[in-house]
C-alpha positions as CSV (number, residue, x, y, z in Angstrom):
1,X,199.7,-76.6,61.7
2,X,196.2,-77.8,61.0
3,X,195.1,-75.1,62.7
4,X,197.0,-72.4,61.2
5,X,196.2,-74.5,57.5
6,X,192.2,-74.4,58.3
7,X,192.7,-70.5,59.1
8,X,194.7,-69.6,55.8
9,X,191.8,-71.6,54.1
10,X,189.3,-69.5,55.5
11,X,191.2,-66.7,54.8
12,X,191.4,-67.8,51.2
13,X,187.9,-68.3,50.7
14,X,187.2,-64.3,52.6
15,X,190.0,-62.8,50.8
16,X,188.7,-64.5,47.2
17,X,185.9,-61.8,46.8
18,X,188.5,-58.4,47.0
19,X,190.2,-56.9,43.9
20,X,193.7,-58.5,45.1
21,X,192.7,-61.9,43.4
22,X,191.5,-59.9,40.2
23,X,194.7,-58.4,40.2
24,X,196.6,-61.6,40.0
25,X,193.9,-62.9,37.0
26,X,194.6,-60.4,35.2
27,X,198.5,-61.0,34.8
28,X,199.5,-62.4,30.9
29,X,201.9,-65.8,31.5
30,X,203.1,-64.5,28.2
31,X,205.2,-61.9,29.3
32,X,206.7,-64.8,31.5
33,X,207.6,-66.8,29.0
34,X,209.3,-64.5,26.9
35,X,211.3,-63.3,29.9
36,X,212.4,-66.8,29.9
37,X,213.8,-66.5,26.2
38,X,215.4,-63.4,26.9
39,X,217.5,-65.3,29.9
40,X,219.0,-67.7,27.1
41,X,219.7,-65.4,24.8
42,X,221.6,-63.5,27.5
43,X,223.6,-66.8,28.4
44,X,224.3,-67.6,24.8
45,X,226.3,-64.2,24.5
46,X,229.1,-66.3,26.2
47,X,229.3,-68.6,23.2
48,X,231.9,-68.2,20.3
49,X,228.8,-68.5,18.1
50,X,225.2,-67.4,19.2
51,X,223.5,-68.4,15.5
52,X,224.8,-72.2,16.3
53,X,221.7,-72.5,19.4
54,X,220.0,-75.8,18.9
55,X,215.8,-75.4,19.4
56,X,215.8,-77.2,22.7
57,X,215.1,-74.5,24.7
58,X,212.2,-73.4,23.2
59,X,210.8,-77.5,23.2
60,X,212.1,-77.3,27.0
61,X,209.6,-73.9,27.5
62,X,206.7,-75.7,25.3
63,X,206.4,-78.6,27.3
64,X,206.6,-76.8,30.3
65,X,203.8,-74.3,29.2
66,X,201.8,-77.1,26.9
67,X,199.2,-77.3,29.8
68,X,199.0,-73.5,30.8
69,X,200.9,-72.3,33.5
70,X,202.5,-74.3,36.1
71,X,200.4,-76.3,39.1
72,X,202.2,-75.8,42.4
73,X,200.2,-79.3,43.5
74,X,201.8,-80.8,40.3
75,X,205.5,-79.0,40.2
76,X,208.3,-80.5,38.2
77,X,211.7,-79.8,39.6
78,X,213.1,-78.1,36.7
79,X,209.6,-76.0,36.5
80,X,210.2,-74.9,39.5
81,X,214.0,-74.0,40.1
82,X,214.6,-72.4,36.4
83,X,211.2,-71.0,35.4
84,X,209.9,-70.3,38.8
85,X,213.2,-69.6,40.4
86,X,213.0,-71.2,43.4
87,X,215.3,-72.5,45.8
88,X,215.7,-75.9,46.4
89,X,215.2,-75.0,49.7
90,X,211.7,-73.7,48.9
91,X,210.9,-76.5,46.5
92,X,211.7,-79.3,48.8
93,X,209.7,-77.3,51.4
94,X,206.4,-76.8,49.5
95,X,206.5,-81.2,48.7
96,X,207.3,-82.0,52.5
97,X,204.0,-79.3,52.7
98,X,202.0,-81.4,50.3
99,X,203.0,-84.4,51.4
100,X,202.1,-83.9,55.4
101,X,198.8,-82.0,54.9
102,X,197.8,-82.7,50.9
103,X,197.4,-80.4,48.3
104,X,197.3,-76.5,48.0
105,X,193.7,-75.0,48.3
106,X,195.0,-71.1,47.8
107,X,197.6,-69.2,47.4
108,X,197.4,-67.5,50.2
109,X,198.9,-71.1,51.9
110,X,202.3,-70.5,50.7
111,X,203.5,-67.6,53.0
112,X,203.0,-70.6,56.2
113,X,205.6,-73.0,54.4
114,X,208.9,-72.0,55.4
115,X,211.1,-70.7,52.8
116,X,208.3,-68.8,51.4
117,X,206.6,-64.8,51.9
118,X,204.3,-62.4,51.1
119,X,206.1,-61.2,48.5
120,X,206.7,-65.2,46.9
121,X,203.2,-65.5,46.8
122,X,202.5,-62.4,45.3
123,X,205.2,-63.2,42.3
124,X,203.9,-66.8,42.0
125,X,200.1,-65.9,42.1
126,X,200.7,-64.2,38.8
127,X,202.5,-67.1,36.7
128,X,201.0,-70.2,38.5
129,X,197.7,-72.1,39.1
130,X,196.3,-74.2,42.0
131,X,194.3,-77.1,40.6
132,X,193.6,-80.8,41.7
133,X,196.9,-82.8,41.3
134,X,196.0,-85.3,38.5
135,X,194.9,-88.8,39.2
136,X,196.7,-92.0,39.6
137,X,194.9,-94.1,36.7
138,X,192.8,-92.8,34.2
139,X,189.7,-94.4,32.8
140,X,190.2,-95.4,28.9
141,X,187.5,-92.6,28.0
142,X,190.0,-90.1,30.0
143,X,192.7,-90.9,27.9
144,X,191.3,-91.3,24.5
145,X,189.6,-88.1,25.5
146,X,193.0,-86.6,26.3
147,X,194.7,-86.9,23.3
148,X,196.1,-83.7,21.5
149,X,197.8,-83.6,17.9
150,X,200.1,-80.9,17.0
151,X,201.2,-80.5,13.7
152,X,202.2,-77.7,11.9
153,X,204.2,-76.9,8.8
154,X,206.5,-74.2,7.7
155,X,207.9,-72.1,4.6
156,X,210.9,-69.8,4.6
157,X,213.0,-68.7,1.9
158,X,215.4,-65.6,1.0
159,X,213.4,-63.0,-1.6
160,X,216.8,-62.4,-3.3
161,X,218.0,-64.4,-6.0
162,X,221.9,-65.8,-4.6
163,X,224.3,-67.0,-7.2
164,X,224.0,-70.8,-6.4
165,X,220.5,-70.7,-8.1
166,X,222.6,-69.7,-11.4
167,X,222.8,-72.9,-13.3
168,X,225.0,-71.5,-15.8
169,X,227.7,-71.9,-13.4
170,X,229.5,-75.4,-13.2
171,X,228.6,-75.3,-9.1
172,X,225.3,-74.9,-8.9
173,X,222.0,-75.4,-6.2
174,X,220.0,-78.1,-7.7
175,X,216.8,-77.4,-5.6
176,X,214.8,-74.1,-4.7
177,X,215.6,-71.9,-2.8
178,X,212.4,-72.7,-0.2
179,X,213.4,-74.2,3.0
180,X,210.8,-76.5,4.4
181,X,209.7,-77.8,7.6
182,X,207.3,-80.1,9.3
183,X,206.6,-81.7,12.7
184,X,203.6,-83.5,13.9
185,X,202.9,-84.6,17.8
186,X,200.7,-86.9,18.8
187,X,200.6,-87.7,22.6
188,X,198.3,-89.0,25.4
189,X,198.5,-87.2,28.7
190,X,202.3,-87.7,28.3
191,X,202.1,-91.2,29.1
192,X,202.4,-92.3,25.3
193,X,203.3,-90.3,21.7
194,X,204.9,-90.4,18.3
195,X,206.7,-87.3,17.1
196,X,207.9,-87.3,13.3
197,X,209.7,-84.3,11.7
198,X,211.8,-83.1,8.1
199,X,213.4,-80.2,6.9
200,X,214.8,-79.3,3.4
201,X,216.8,-76.6,3.3
202,X,217.2,-74.1,0.9
203,X,218.8,-75.2,-2.4
204,X,218.3,-78.8,-2.2
205,X,216.0,-80.9,-4.4
206,X,212.5,-82.1,-3.3
207,X,211.0,-85.5,-4.5
208,X,213.8,-85.5,-7.8
209,X,217.4,-86.0,-8.2
210,X,219.4,-87.3,-4.9
211,X,216.4,-86.3,-2.9
212,X,213.8,-88.7,-4.0
213,X,212.9,-89.5,-0.6
214,X,211.2,-85.8,-0.2
215,X,213.1,-84.1,2.9
216,X,217.2,-84.4,3.3
217,X,216.6,-84.8,7.1
218,X,214.2,-86.8,8.8
219,X,213.7,-87.2,12.6
220,X,211.0,-88.7,14.9
221,X,210.4,-91.3,17.7
222,X,208.3,-93.3,19.5
223,X,207.8,-93.3,23.6
224,X,205.9,-95.1,26.5
225,X,206.7,-92.7,29.7
226,X,205.5,-93.0,33.7
227,X,203.5,-96.5,33.3
228,X,204.6,-98.4,36.8
229,X,207.7,-99.3,37.0
230,X,208.9,-98.0,33.5
231,X,209.7,-94.0,33.3
232,X,210.2,-94.2,29.8
233,X,211.1,-96.3,26.6
234,X,212.2,-94.7,23.3
235,X,212.6,-96.1,19.8
236,X,213.8,-93.5,17.0
237,X,215.8,-90.2,18.2
238,X,216.7,-89.2,21.8
239,X,218.7,-86.7,24.0
240,X,220.9,-88.0,27.0
241,X,221.0,-85.3,29.4
242,X,222.6,-86.5,33.0
243,X,224.9,-85.0,35.4
244,X,226.4,-81.5,34.9
245,X,227.1,-82.9,31.6
246,X,230.9,-84.0,31.7
247,X,229.7,-87.2,29.8
248,X,226.3,-86.9,28.4
249,X,224.6,-83.2,27.7
250,X,224.8,-82.3,24.4
251,X,220.9,-80.4,24.7
252,X,221.9,-78.8,28.5
253,X,222.1,-75.3,28.2
254,X,223.4,-72.9,30.7
255,X,225.9,-70.4,30.9
256,X,227.5,-67.2,32.6
257,X,225.6,-63.9,33.4
258,X,222.2,-66.2,33.3
259,X,221.8,-65.7,37.4
260,X,222.6,-68.1,39.9
261,X,219.8,-71.2,38.8
262,X,221.8,-70.8,35.3
263,X,225.2,-71.9,36.8
264,X,223.9,-75.8,37.1
265,X,222.8,-78.2,34.6
266,X,219.2,-80.1,34.7
267,X,219.9,-83.8,34.2
268,X,216.4,-85.1,32.8
269,X,218.0,-88.2,31.9
270,X,215.9,-89.7,28.3
271,X,214.3,-87.3,25.9
272,X,212.5,-88.3,23.0
273,X,212.7,-85.8,20.3
274,X,211.8,-84.8,16.6
275,X,214.1,-82.0,15.5
276,X,213.9,-80.4,12.3
277,X,217.5,-79.0,12.7
278,X,220.4,-81.5,11.6
279,X,222.2,-81.4,15.1
280,X,223.7,-84.4,16.8
281,X,221.5,-86.6,18.8
282,X,221.3,-89.9,19.3
283,X,219.3,-92.5,17.0
284,X,218.2,-96.1,18.3
285,X,216.8,-97.4,21.1
286,X,216.4,-96.3,25.1
287,X,214.8,-97.2,28.3
288,X,214.7,-96.1,32.1
289,X,213.0,-98.3,34.6
290,X,212.2,-98.5,38.2
291,X,210.7,-96.1,41.2
292,X,210.7,-92.5,43.0
293,X,213.9,-94.1,44.8
294,X,216.1,-96.3,42.2
295,X,216.4,-96.4,38.6
296,X,218.3,-97.6,36.0
297,X,218.9,-96.3,32.0
298,X,220.4,-97.9,29.1
299,X,220.7,-96.9,25.5
300,X,222.1,-98.1,22.5
301,X,222.3,-96.5,18.6
302,X,223.9,-94.7,16.1
303,X,225.2,-90.6,16.6
304,X,223.8,-88.7,14.0
305,X,225.6,-86.3,11.6
306,X,228.7,-88.7,12.8
307,X,230.5,-91.7,12.3
308,X,230.1,-93.0,15.8
309,X,228.0,-95.4,17.4
310,X,227.3,-95.5,21.3
311,X,225.7,-97.6,23.8
312,X,225.7,-97.3,28.1
313,X,223.7,-97.2,31.1
314,X,223.2,-95.3,34.1
315,X,222.0,-96.1,37.8
316,X,220.6,-93.2,39.6
317,X,219.3,-93.0,43.7
318,X,217.4,-90.6,44.7
319,X,216.4,-89.4,48.3
320,X,214.1,-86.3,49.4
321,X,217.3,-84.5,50.2
322,X,219.8,-86.6,48.2
323,X,220.7,-88.1,44.7
324,X,223.5,-90.2,43.2
325,X,223.7,-91.2,39.7
326,X,226.6,-93.0,37.8
327,X,226.6,-93.8,33.9
328,X,229.1,-94.9,31.4
329,X,229.3,-94.7,27.5
330,X,231.3,-96.5,24.9
331,X,231.9,-95.0,21.7
332,X,232.6,-97.2,18.2
333,X,233.3,-95.7,14.9
334,X,232.6,-96.9,11.1
335,X,232.9,-95.3,8.2
336,X,231.1,-93.2,5.9
337,X,230.0,-96.2,3.3
338,X,229.0,-98.6,6.4
339,X,226.0,-100.5,6.4
340,X,223.4,-100.7,9.2
341,X,224.4,-104.1,10.0
342,X,228.4,-102.4,10.8
343,X,227.3,-100.0,12.1
344,X,225.3,-102.0,14.9
345,X,228.6,-103.9,15.0
346,X,230.8,-101.2,15.9
347,X,229.0,-100.7,19.0
348,X,230.7,-104.3,20.4
349,X,234.1,-102.8,19.7
350,X,234.4,-99.7,21.5
351,X,237.2,-97.3,20.9
352,X,236.5,-94.3,23.6
353,X,235.0,-94.8,26.7
354,X,233.4,-92.3,29.3
355,X,232.1,-92.8,32.7
356,X,230.9,-90.5,35.8
357,X,229.3,-90.0,39.0
358,X,227.1,-87.4,39.5
359,X,225.5,-86.1,42.6
360,X,223.1,-83.3,44.6
361,X,223.1,-83.0,48.2
362,X,220.6,-80.9,50.1
363,X,222.4,-79.4,53.4
364,X,220.1,-77.7,55.0
365,X,219.8,-74.7,52.8
366,X,222.8,-75.1,50.9
367,X,222.7,-77.0,48.0
368,X,225.7,-78.9,46.9
369,X,226.2,-80.4,43.4
370,X,229.1,-81.7,41.5
371,X,230.2,-85.1,39.0
372,X,233.3,-86.6,38.3
373,X,234.1,-88.1,35.2
374,X,237.1,-89.9,33.4
375,X,237.7,-91.4,29.7
376,X,239.5,-94.8,29.0
377,X,243.0,-92.9,29.0
378,X,242.8,-92.2,32.6
379,X,242.2,-88.0,31.8
380,X,239.8,-86.8,34.8
381,X,236.9,-83.7,34.3
382,X,235.6,-82.7,37.4
383,X,232.8,-80.1,38.7
384,X,232.0,-78.8,41.9
385,X,229.8,-75.9,43.2
386,X,227.5,-75.0,46.0
387,X,224.2,-72.8,46.1
388,X,224.1,-70.5,49.1
389,X,221.3,-68.8,50.0
390,X,223.1,-66.2,52.7
391,X,219.9,-64.1,53.4
392,X,216.5,-64.3,52.2
393,X,217.1,-60.9,49.9
394,X,221.1,-62.9,48.6
395,X,222.2,-65.6,47.1
396,X,225.5,-67.2,45.7
397,X,226.7,-70.1,43.4
398,X,230.6,-71.4,43.4
399,X,231.4,-73.4,40.7
400,X,235.3,-74.7,40.3
401,X,236.0,-77.0,37.2
402,X,239.1,-78.8,35.7
403,X,239.0,-80.6,32.6
404,X,242.0,-82.2,32.5
405,X,243.9,-82.0,28.6
406,X,243.4,-85.1,26.8
407,X,239.8,-85.6,28.1
408,X,237.1,-85.7,25.7
409,X,233.4,-86.8,25.8
410,X,231.7,-86.6,22.1
411,X,228.0,-85.8,23.5
412,X,229.1,-84.2,26.7
413,X,229.1,-80.4,27.4
414,X,230.2,-78.7,30.8
415,X,230.3,-75.7,32.2
416,X,233.0,-74.3,30.4
417,X,234.5,-71.1,28.6
418,X,236.1,-73.7,25.3
419,X,234.0,-74.8,22.7
420,X,235.2,-78.0,24.5
421,X,235.1,-79.8,27.4
422,X,239.4,-80.4,27.5
423,X,242.4,-78.4,29.2
424,X,240.3,-76.2,31.0
425,X,240.3,-75.3,34.6
426,X,238.1,-72.2,36.4
427,X,236.7,-70.7,39.3
428,X,233.3,-68.8,38.5
429,X,230.6,-67.3,41.5
430,X,227.7,-65.6,40.4
431,X,224.9,-63.8,43.0
432,X,221.9,-62.5,42.8
433,X,220.5,-59.7,45.3
434,X,217.5,-58.7,46.3
435,X,218.2,-54.3,46.9
436,X,214.4,-53.6,47.4
437,X,211.1,-54.4,46.6
438,X,211.5,-52.9,43.2
439,X,215.6,-53.5,42.0
440,X,216.9,-56.7,41.9
441,X,220.9,-57.1,40.6
442,X,222.9,-60.3,38.9
443,X,226.8,-60.0,39.3
444,X,229.4,-62.7,38.1
445,X,232.7,-63.4,37.6
446,X,234.7,-66.0,35.9
447,X,238.2,-66.9,35.9
448,X,239.9,-69.4,34.2
449,X,242.9,-71.0,32.4
450,X,243.0,-72.6,28.9
451,X,245.8,-75.1,28.6
452,X,245.2,-76.2,24.9
453,X,244.3,-74.6,21.9
454,X,241.1,-72.5,21.4
455,X,239.3,-70.8,18.5
456,X,241.9,-67.6,17.4
457,X,243.9,-68.3,20.5
458,X,247.0,-70.8,19.1
459,X,248.6,-71.0,22.3
460,X,247.5,-71.7,26.7
461,X,246.0,-68.7,27.7
462,X,244.6,-67.0,30.9
463,X,241.3,-64.7,31.2
464,X,238.5,-63.2,33.4
465,X,234.9,-62.7,32.6
466,X,232.6,-60.2,34.9
467,X,229.2,-58.9,34.7
468,X,226.6,-57.1,36.2
469,X,223.1,-56.6,35.3
470,X,220.2,-54.7,37.1
471,X,216.3,-55.1,37.1
472,X,214.3,-52.1,38.5
473,X,210.2,-52.5,38.4
474,X,208.8,-49.0,37.8
475,X,205.4,-48.4,38.5
476,X,202.9,-48.9,35.4
477,X,203.9,-52.0,34.1
478,X,207.8,-50.5,33.3
479,X,211.1,-52.9,33.6
480,X,214.0,-51.1,32.9
481,X,217.0,-53.6,32.5
482,X,221.1,-52.5,31.9
483,X,223.2,-54.7,31.9
484,X,227.5,-55.0,31.3
485,X,230.3,-57.2,30.8
486,X,233.7,-57.5,30.6
487,X,236.3,-59.9,29.2
488,X,239.9,-60.4,28.7
489,X,241.5,-62.7,27.4
490,X,244.7,-62.7,24.5
491,X,243.8,-63.9,21.2
492,X,246.0,-64.4,17.9
493,X,247.3,-60.6,17.1
494,X,248.9,-61.4,13.8
495,X,247.1,-63.5,10.3
496,X,250.6,-65.1,9.7
497,X,250.3,-68.7,8.7
498,X,253.6,-69.5,10.4
499,X,253.5,-67.2,13.6
500,X,250.9,-66.1,15.5
501,X,252.0,-63.8,18.7
502,X,248.6,-63.6,21.5
503,X,247.9,-60.4,22.3
504,X,245.7,-59.0,25.4
505,X,242.0,-58.2,24.3
506,X,239.5,-56.8,26.3
507,X,236.3,-56.4,25.4
508,X,232.9,-54.4,27.4
509,X,229.7,-54.6,26.8
510,X,226.7,-52.6,27.7
511,X,223.1,-52.9,27.3
512,X,219.7,-51.2,28.4
513,X,216.7,-52.1,27.6
514,X,212.8,-50.8,29.1
515,X,210.2,-52.8,28.3
516,X,206.6,-51.0,29.2
517,X,202.2,-51.6,28.7
518,X,200.9,-48.9,28.6
519,X,197.9,-50.1,27.1
520,X,196.7,-53.8,27.8
521,X,196.6,-54.9,24.3
522,X,200.3,-53.1,23.9
523,X,203.6,-54.0,24.9
524,X,206.8,-51.6,23.8
525,X,210.5,-52.6,24.1
526,X,213.3,-50.0,23.6
527,X,217.1,-51.5,23.8
528,X,220.6,-49.6,23.6
529,X,223.5,-52.2,23.1
530,X,226.9,-51.1,23.0
531,X,230.4,-52.8,22.7
532,X,234.1,-51.9,22.9
533,X,237.1,-54.3,21.3
534,X,240.7,-53.8,21.8
535,X,242.3,-54.8,19.0
536,X,244.7,-57.5,19.0
537,X,247.0,-55.7,16.9
538,X,249.9,-53.3,16.5
539,X,247.4,-50.0,16.9
540,X,246.0,-51.0,20.5
541,X,243.0,-49.4,19.2
542,X,239.2,-49.5,20.6
543,X,236.8,-51.2,17.9
544,X,233.0,-50.3,18.4
545,X,229.7,-51.7,17.9
546,X,226.1,-50.3,18.8
547,X,223.0,-51.0,18.2
548,X,219.7,-49.9,18.7
549,X,215.8,-51.1,18.2
550,X,212.5,-50.4,18.7
551,X,209.6,-53.1,19.4
552,X,206.1,-53.0,19.1
553,X,203.6,-55.8,20.2
554,X,200.1,-55.7,19.4
555,X,197.8,-58.4,21.0
556,X,193.9,-59.0,20.8
557,X,191.6,-61.2,22.3
558,X,188.9,-60.2,19.7
559,X,190.0,-61.5,16.7
560,X,193.0,-63.8,18.2
561,X,195.3,-61.5,16.4
562,X,198.8,-60.2,17.5
563,X,201.4,-58.0,15.8
564,X,205.5,-57.7,16.3
565,X,206.9,-55.2,14.9
566,X,210.7,-54.3,14.9
567,X,212.9,-51.0,13.4
568,X,217.1,-51.4,14.3
569,X,220.0,-49.6,13.5
570,X,223.3,-50.9,14.0
571,X,226.9,-49.7,13.6
572,X,229.7,-52.0,13.9
573,X,233.5,-51.4,12.9
574,X,233.9,-55.0,11.9
575,X,232.3,-58.7,12.2
576,X,234.4,-59.6,16.2
577,X,232.1,-56.4,17.1
578,X,228.8,-57.8,16.3
579,X,225.6,-57.5,18.8
580,X,222.9,-60.2,19.3
581,X,219.1,-59.8,20.4
582,X,216.4,-61.7,20.7
583,X,213.7,-61.6,18.1
584,X,210.2,-62.8,17.8
585,X,209.8,-65.5,15.1
586,X,206.7,-67.9,14.6
587,X,205.9,-71.1,15.9
588,X,208.9,-73.2,17.7
589,X,212.1,-71.2,16.5
590,X,213.9,-69.6,18.6
591,X,215.9,-66.9,16.9
592,X,218.7,-64.6,18.7
593,X,219.9,-62.3,15.5
594,X,223.3,-61.1,15.3
595,X,224.1,-57.7,13.8
596,X,227.2,-56.7,12.0
597,X,228.8,-53.8,10.0
598,X,226.3,-50.5,9.2
599,X,222.9,-50.8,8.2
600,X,219.4,-51.1,9.0
601,X,217.2,-54.3,10.1
602,X,213.4,-54.6,10.4
603,X,210.7,-57.1,10.8
604,X,207.1,-58.0,11.0
605,X,205.5,-60.5,12.9
606,X,201.9,-61.5,12.2
607,X,200.0,-64.2,13.9
608,X,195.9,-65.1,13.7
609,X,194.2,-67.7,15.3
610,X,191.2,-69.3,14.7
611,X,189.3,-71.7,17.1
612,X,191.8,-74.7,16.4
613,X,194.0,-73.3,13.3
614,X,196.6,-70.7,13.7
615,X,199.2,-69.2,10.9
616,X,202.0,-67.1,10.9
617,X,203.5,-64.7,8.7
618,X,207.3,-63.1,9.0
619,X,208.9,-60.9,6.9
620,X,212.2,-59.8,8.1
621,X,214.7,-57.3,5.9
622,X,218.4,-56.3,6.8
623,X,219.3,-53.5,4.6
624,X,223.5,-52.7,5.1
625,X,224.7,-49.0,4.6
626,X,228.6,-49.3,4.0
627,X,227.8,-52.2,1.3
628,X,226.8,-52.9,-2.3
629,X,226.3,-56.8,-1.9
630,X,226.4,-59.6,0.6
631,X,228.1,-63.1,1.4
632,X,230.6,-64.7,-1.3
633,X,230.3,-68.3,-3.3
634,X,226.8,-69.7,-3.8
635,X,225.1,-67.5,-1.0
636,X,226.5,-64.5,-3.1
637,X,224.2,-61.6,-3.3
638,X,224.8,-58.0,-5.4
639,X,222.2,-55.7,-3.8
640,X,223.3,-54.7,-0.5
641,X,220.0,-55.9,1.2
642,X,218.5,-59.3,2.5
643,X,214.7,-60.5,3.0
644,X,213.4,-63.5,4.7
645,X,209.9,-64.7,4.5
646,X,208.2,-67.2,6.3
647,X,204.6,-68.6,6.8
648,X,203.6,-71.4,9.2
649,X,200.3,-73.4,9.3
650,X,199.5,-75.1,12.9
651,X,196.1,-77.4,13.4
652,X,195.8,-78.6,17.0
653,X,193.0,-81.8,17.3
């Protein structure tokens, strides 16, 4: 084997002078990041309300891309599986190869590793690098030089005057229409860091009235990571993700239609955060101690935007091909007028308890994973899944879930169809097929039964979701993508406040997308989406919605200027036929726009960078063709259009 390794190294040196190496170097990883966000956007379409997605997906992507393209010699598990689309067997073989023979010297060693092919080598060469792994103990001077500071501030506003800013009304906003946000990050080689963020919503007072402290929402954390036996310690705001999210997993993200890898949740334990959106998270203290095989976690704190406190812990055992995790969390309640001492006192009086046991195991090339949980009333929740590489060109994932009626977890978010992990049984099957060198297919089917009430469904029901997507890589940096989704689920037929009859409703969604890079500095994207809904009414008519848009992206290196343009036309019969599309936005803003009724929407995004300073400007406008006004109440606009403006400045030092 060592002789083969030497031969590959010599081959790499010889081939490094050939044009193929230049081809690899010319690939742009930004397209890879955009495709990742598009994948997340596809998964969120399974949710009832896409607009409620938090900024966590973008934060995870930013963390994985903070030091550029991933280094194969220092590759994290989640990055390998979620971003690079490697199987668990491939990741295990890669780590085994590095442990046995040392760090990789060249990309041309990849085909010699079990589970990898020449095509896999070509793909990884475009999105990864090979560099020496970081040293175990950096010197004090190296630590000082590795300090990173990132500060950004954002201003946003709706240009049209809303009814809430009319001070002659009895009920009106007390502040300006400006939406302000800021964030500061300080880190030293991911060993030590501090981050703080603040937000002021439109219409709220700022340094006056009831908001004399300035921003109405502050978030921050102080953390230490990876220092001998101390894996992580956090003081401030943090999120907890363990197992498959049945007990703790509020910031996890996966869903239907995202491919084989999207069926699985990744438990990264404790994550220090500083969020600019007012979402539920833990505020207190948390820590993880241990080594590569054993670790233990503990936490205590209040849950923001709720009347709950919580404390708990987890114990994790890991081997190369096996992991087992046990955790428990206790929740206490307090009143809105409670003092800080009363909030902490409620920790000792838990009113709800959740416990869980999760695992994952690699049996040859098959990955088995799952979680079982129970609450204080004995109500269980079980999830079991398997990822099976049937052939090198075909992978399958199967997932079974059962959430008993009465099971609840305030900070849980398991794989599900309804809005809560309660009263649901389902079987989900998805597959990924490589038809040839240019065409890949993803398909899924989910059958479920809801034994409890859900949104617009006032009785237990059963339904089915299915979908198929095709990706075709054409010559000349052209990508053709098509997706079809089908859902059948009973919904309320009548608006009668006393009786809601259920009527079967079918929904069909189509999407056709073409992306192209005709020039090194120009990328284009054209998309046509359509939805057909069979309404739950006596007429049983079909309601339709259509969305068409064209994107242009210009990127110049000298000067470092980028321009993104979109023009879109949409026409839907009702709000229920709304369509979603990912939109480019300013830094650290994850936007999935919803298009409904009839109108046009366009946006312009400019970014200019000079050394360590960057500035963004974004203006977006929606003009309705069948309406003379927009919204109601305090957000009412007496015009058929709505214009949003954002300006953001960022400085790295």
